[in-house]
C-alpha positions as a Markdown table, in Angstrom:
| # | Residue | x | y | z |
|---|---|---|---|---|
| 1 | Met | 0.0 | 0.0 | 0.0 |
| 2 | Thr | 1.4 | 3.4 | -1.0 |
| 3 | Lys | 0.9 | 6.6 | 0.9 |
| 4 | Gln | -1.1 | 9.2 | -1.0 |
| 5 | Gln | 0.8 | 12.4 | -1.6 |
| 6 | Phe | -0.7 | 15.8 | -0.8 |
| 7 | Ser | -0.8 | 18.3 | -3.5 |
| 8 | Leu | 0.4 | 21.8 | -2.3 |
| 9 | Lys | -0.7 | 23.3 | -5.6 |
| 10 | Gly | -4.2 | 21.9 | -5.1 |
| 11 | Phe | -4.3 | 23.2 | -1.5 |
| 12 | Leu | -3.3 | 26.7 | -2.6 |
| 13 | Ile | -5.9 | 26.7 | -5.4 |
| 14 | Gly | -8.6 | 25.7 | -3.0 |
| 15 | Leu | -7.5 | 28.3 | -0.4 |
| 16 | Ser | -7.4 | 31.0 | -3.0 |
| 17 | Gly | -10.8 | 30.1 | -4.2 |
| 18 | Phe | -12.2 | 30.3 | -0.7 |
| 19 | Ile | -10.6 | 33.7 | -0.1 |
| 20 | Leu | -12.1 | 35.0 | -3.4 |
| 21 | Leu | -15.5 | 33.6 | -2.4 |
| 22 | Asn | -15.2 | 35.6 | 0.9 |
| 23 | Ile | -14.3 | 38.8 | -0.9 |
| 24 | Leu | -17.2 | 38.3 | -3.4 |
| 25 | Ala | -19.6 | 37.6 | -0.6 |
| 26 | Ser | -18.5 | 40.7 | 1.2 |
| 27 | Ala | -19.1 | 42.8 | -1.9 |
| 28 | Leu | -22.5 | 41.3 | -2.5 |
| 29 | Phe | -23.8 | 41.2 | 1.1 |
| 30 | Ser | -22.7 | 44.8 | 2.0 |
| 31 | Asp | -25.1 | 47.6 | 1.2 |
| 32 | Cys | -22.5 | 49.7 | -0.7 |
| 33 | Gly | -20.3 | 46.9 | -2.0 |
| 34 | Leu | -16.7 | 46.1 | -1.1 |
| 35 | Pro | -15.6 | 49.8 | -0.4 |
| 36 | Ala | -18.1 | 50.0 | 2.5 |
| 37 | Leu | -16.3 | 47.2 | 4.2 |
| 38 | Phe | -13.2 | 49.4 | 4.4 |
| 39 | Gly | -15.1 | 52.5 | 5.4 |
| 40 | Leu | -14.8 | 54.1 | 2.0 |
| 41 | Gly | -18.5 | 53.6 | 0.8 |
| 42 | Gly | -20.4 | 56.7 | -0.1 |
| 43 | Cys | -23.7 | 55.4 | 1.2 |
| 44 | Ala | -25.3 | 56.8 | 4.3 |
| 45 | Asp | -26.4 | 54.2 | 6.9 |
| 46 | Ala | -24.9 | 51.3 | 5.0 |
| 47 | Ile | -24.4 | 48.0 | 6.6 |
| 48 | Ser | -21.1 | 46.2 | 5.9 |
| 49 | Arg | -20.9 | 42.4 | 6.2 |
| 50 | Ala | -18.1 | 39.9 | 5.9 |
| 51 | Gly | -17.8 | 36.2 | 5.9 |
| 52 | Phe | -18.7 | 33.2 | 3.8 |
| 53 | Pro | -20.5 | 30.8 | 4.3 |
| 54 | Phe | -21.3 | 32.4 | 7.7 |
| 55 | Ile | -21.3 | 36.1 | 8.3 |
| 56 | Phe | -18.9 | 36.8 | 11.2 |
| 57 | Phe | -18.7 | 40.6 | 10.9 |
| 58 | Glu | -21.4 | 43.2 | 10.6 |
| 59 | Gln | -21.4 | 47.0 | 11.2 |
| 60 | Gly | -23.3 | 50.1 | 10.3 |
| 61 | Gly | -27.0 | 51.0 | 9.9 |
| 62 | Phe | -29.1 | 53.9 | 11.0 |
| 63 | Ala | -28.8 | 53.0 | 14.7 |
| 64 | Tyr | -25.1 | 52.1 | 14.4 |
| 65 | Arg | -24.1 | 48.7 | 15.7 |
| 66 | Ser | -21.0 | 46.5 | 15.3 |
| 67 | Ser | -20.7 | 42.8 | 15.9 |
| 68 | Phe | -17.9 | 40.4 | 15.4 |
| 69 | Ser | -18.3 | 36.7 | 16.2 |
| 70 | Phe | -14.9 | 35.1 | 16.9 |
| 71 | Pro | -16.3 | 31.5 | 17.0 |
| 72 | Ile | -17.9 | 31.9 | 13.6 |
| 73 | Phe | -14.7 | 33.4 | 12.3 |
| 74 | Ile | -12.7 | 30.4 | 13.4 |
| 75 | Leu | -15.4 | 28.1 | 11.9 |
| 76 | Asp | -15.1 | 29.9 | 8.6 |
| 77 | Ile | -11.3 | 29.5 | 8.7 |
| 78 | Phe | -11.6 | 25.7 | 9.4 |
| 79 | Ile | -14.1 | 25.3 | 6.6 |
| 80 | Gly | -11.7 | 27.1 | 4.2 |
| 81 | Ile | -8.8 | 25.0 | 5.3 |
| 82 | Gly | -11.0 | 21.9 | 4.9 |
| 83 | Ile | -12.0 | 22.8 | 1.4 |
| 84 | Ala | -8.4 | 23.6 | 0.5 |
| 85 | Gly | -7.3 | 20.2 | 2.0 |
| 86 | Met | -9.9 | 18.3 | 0.0 |
| 87 | Thr | -8.9 | 20.1 | -3.2 |
| 88 | Gly | -5.2 | 19.2 | -2.5 |
| 89 | Tyr | -6.1 | 15.6 | -1.8 |
| 90 | Tyr | -8.3 | 15.4 | -4.9 |
| 91 | Met | -5.6 | 16.9 | -7.2 |
| 92 | Ser | -3.0 | 14.5 | -5.8 |
| 93 | Arg | -5.2 | 11.5 | -6.6 |
| 94 | Asn | -5.9 | 12.6 | -10.2 |
| 95 | Lys | -2.3 | 13.1 | -11.3 |
| 96 | Lys | -1.3 | 10.9 | -14.2 |
């Protein structure tokens, strides 16, 4: 029985894809798009959100509020690393 090799290239592709999904979700879920997440949005009372698949950061609104959930942030990181690990394992199995 041979040991399966882990593909670093596949891991990095999976991790990059997950990071891009987080950026895209922040742009779509925030009221004024991605600039609002950095405080550069021109909308009044806009709500900025970050996180995919779970929203871990939210701030803004008419009655300003800010919330950051550290456990959900850690869960998002573990999901991203898991997806990247599965991508690396899948790419190592399909090498010819």
